[in-house]
PLY file of the C-alpha trace (Angstrom):
ply
format ascii 1.0
element vertex 146
property float x
property float y
property float z
element edge 145
property int vertex1
property int vertex2
end_header
-23.17 38.69 11.99
-24.04 35.14 12.61
-23.68 34.24 8.93
-20.41 36.13 8.48
-18.88 34.10 11.54
-20.17 30.80 10.04
-18.37 31.66 6.74
-15.13 32.65 8.35
-15.20 29.15 10.59
-15.93 27.36 7.22
-12.96 28.84 5.39
-10.74 28.22 8.50
-11.84 24.64 8.84
-11.27 23.73 5.05
-7.75 25.30 5.25
-7.12 23.14 8.29
-8.19 20.14 6.52
-6.24 20.96 3.42
-3.12 21.31 5.56
-3.67 18.04 7.18
-3.96 16.60 3.67
-0.83 18.12 2.52
1.02 16.75 5.53
-0.05 13.24 4.97
0.91 13.47 1.46
4.37 14.78 2.62
4.70 11.91 5.14
4.07 9.54 2.19
6.43 10.70 0.05
9.27 10.45 2.78
11.94 7.75 2.22
12.35 5.07 4.96
16.13 5.40 4.58
19.01 5.88 2.15
19.35 3.73 -0.81
20.35 0.34 -0.26
22.64 -1.54 -2.54
21.07 -4.22 -4.79
21.34 -7.65 -3.59
19.34 -10.84 -3.07
15.84 -10.11 -1.85
16.37 -12.49 1.44
19.73 -10.89 2.01
17.88 -7.55 1.92
15.19 -8.22 4.22
17.62 -9.51 6.68
19.94 -6.72 6.60
20.55 -4.09 9.05
19.42 -1.33 6.43
16.18 -2.81 6.04
15.71 -3.28 9.85
16.30 0.36 10.04
13.67 0.96 7.38
11.20 -1.25 8.94
11.64 0.32 12.27
10.93 3.69 10.63
7.80 2.46 8.85
6.51 1.31 12.01
7.09 4.47 13.83
5.61 6.35 11.00
2.22 4.28 11.04
1.91 5.17 14.73
2.81 1.70 15.90
-0.42 0.46 14.60
-1.60 -1.92 11.57
-2.79 0.25 8.86
-5.44 -2.19 7.79
-7.28 -3.08 10.90
-5.73 -0.53 13.40
-4.59 -2.97 15.89
-1.72 -2.04 18.23
0.64 -4.01 20.48
1.07 -6.51 17.68
4.12 -8.05 15.86
4.13 -5.94 12.67
5.33 -6.96 9.20
5.98 -4.60 6.39
4.20 -5.28 3.10
5.60 -3.97 -0.25
2.63 -3.01 -2.37
5.23 -3.27 -5.26
8.62 -3.96 -6.01
9.40 -1.25 -8.17
10.92 0.60 -5.57
12.48 -2.33 -3.65
15.74 -1.04 -2.02
14.85 2.64 -1.93
11.23 2.48 -0.44
9.16 5.67 0.34
6.43 5.31 3.14
3.73 4.95 0.46
5.19 2.03 -1.32
4.88 -0.27 2.00
2.03 -0.96 4.57
2.67 -1.62 8.27
0.37 -4.78 8.97
0.05 -7.14 11.83
0.47 -10.88 10.68
-2.93 -11.53 9.63
-3.50 -8.47 7.53
0.03 -9.44 5.66
-1.50 -12.80 4.93
-4.37 -11.48 3.55
-2.41 -8.67 1.43
0.15 -11.37 -0.02
-2.87 -13.45 -1.01
-4.77 -10.22 -2.66
-1.34 -9.55 -4.54
-0.97 -13.24 -5.84
-4.62 -13.01 -7.08
-4.35 -9.75 -8.94
-1.01 -10.69 -10.40
-2.62 -14.04 -11.62
-5.75 -12.01 -12.99
-3.60 -9.65 -14.83
-1.37 -12.48 -16.21
-4.63 -14.52 -17.33
-6.32 -11.48 -18.98
-3.15 -10.46 -20.82
-2.59 -13.99 -22.20
-6.40 -14.29 -22.98
-7.32 -11.01 -24.52
-3.96 -9.38 -25.28
-2.55 -5.89 -24.33
-5.89 -4.15 -24.67
-7.52 -6.59 -21.93
-7.73 -3.48 -19.58
-10.69 -1.91 -21.86
-12.63 -5.17 -21.44
-15.74 -5.12 -19.00
-14.13 -5.52 -15.64
-16.91 -7.38 -13.73
-17.50 -9.91 -16.55
-13.68 -10.40 -16.96
-13.48 -10.95 -13.23
-16.30 -13.46 -13.21
-14.82 -15.22 -16.03
-11.40 -15.22 -14.21
-12.90 -16.58 -10.99
-14.35 -19.40 -12.87
-11.29 -20.32 -14.70
-9.35 -20.25 -11.38
-12.18 -22.42 -9.48
-11.71 -25.05 -12.28
-7.83 -25.04 -11.70
-8.51 -25.94 -7.94
0 1
1 2
2 3
3 4
4 5
5 6
6 7
7 8
8 9
9 10
10 11
11 12
12 13
13 14
14 15
15 16
16 17
17 18
18 19
19 20
20 21
21 22
22 23
23 24
24 25
25 26
26 27
27 28
28 29
29 30
30 31
31 32
32 33
33 34
34 35
35 36
36 37
37 38
38 39
39 40
40 41
41 42
42 43
43 44
44 45
45 46
46 47
47 48
48 49
49 50
50 51
51 52
52 53
53 54
54 55
55 56
56 57
57 58
58 59
59 60
60 61
61 62
62 63
63 64
64 65
65 66
66 67
67 68
68 69
69 70
70 71
71 72
72 73
73 74
74 75
75 76
76 77
77 78
78 79
79 80
80 81
81 82
82 83
83 84
84 85
85 86
86 87
87 88
88 89
89 90
90 91
91 92
92 93
93 94
94 95
95 96
96 97
97 98
98 99
99 100
100 101
101 102
102 103
103 104
104 105
105 106
106 107
107 108
108 109
109 110
110 111
111 112
112 113
113 114
114 115
115 116
116 117
117 118
118 119
119 120
120 121
121 122
122 123
123 124
124 125
125 126
126 127
127 128
128 129
129 130
130 131
131 132
132 133
133 134
134 135
135 136
136 137
137 138
138 139
139 140
140 141
141 142
142 143
143 144
144 145
């Protein structure tokens, strides 16, 4: 009788976890607002539409930094990429405190430079190279430039 009960609890728990993962996936796919008209980036970031999207993203992140978890901070919205600019989903952005946003921007610049360097050096098949040695080579090249 004890084993049967444990199996039932296990089944219930895994279904509950699965439901929470599904809910998280649904939240990620939610658009922050209607599609905004294409405009200059700075004009968009200072627009009423963006302020509403920003407010919604912060609310969806439960008023905490999605990297360090701090609350009661000044939050900034970091675009993970710009492919969905003007029509962002929650998964396309991160709600970050100022220090985490600085680091995220620095990381994005690093990876963009890495991909550009690798493409120029090794061509379109650069992604098939050994990642660790390629990174070491890029870091040495980057150090020589600074």
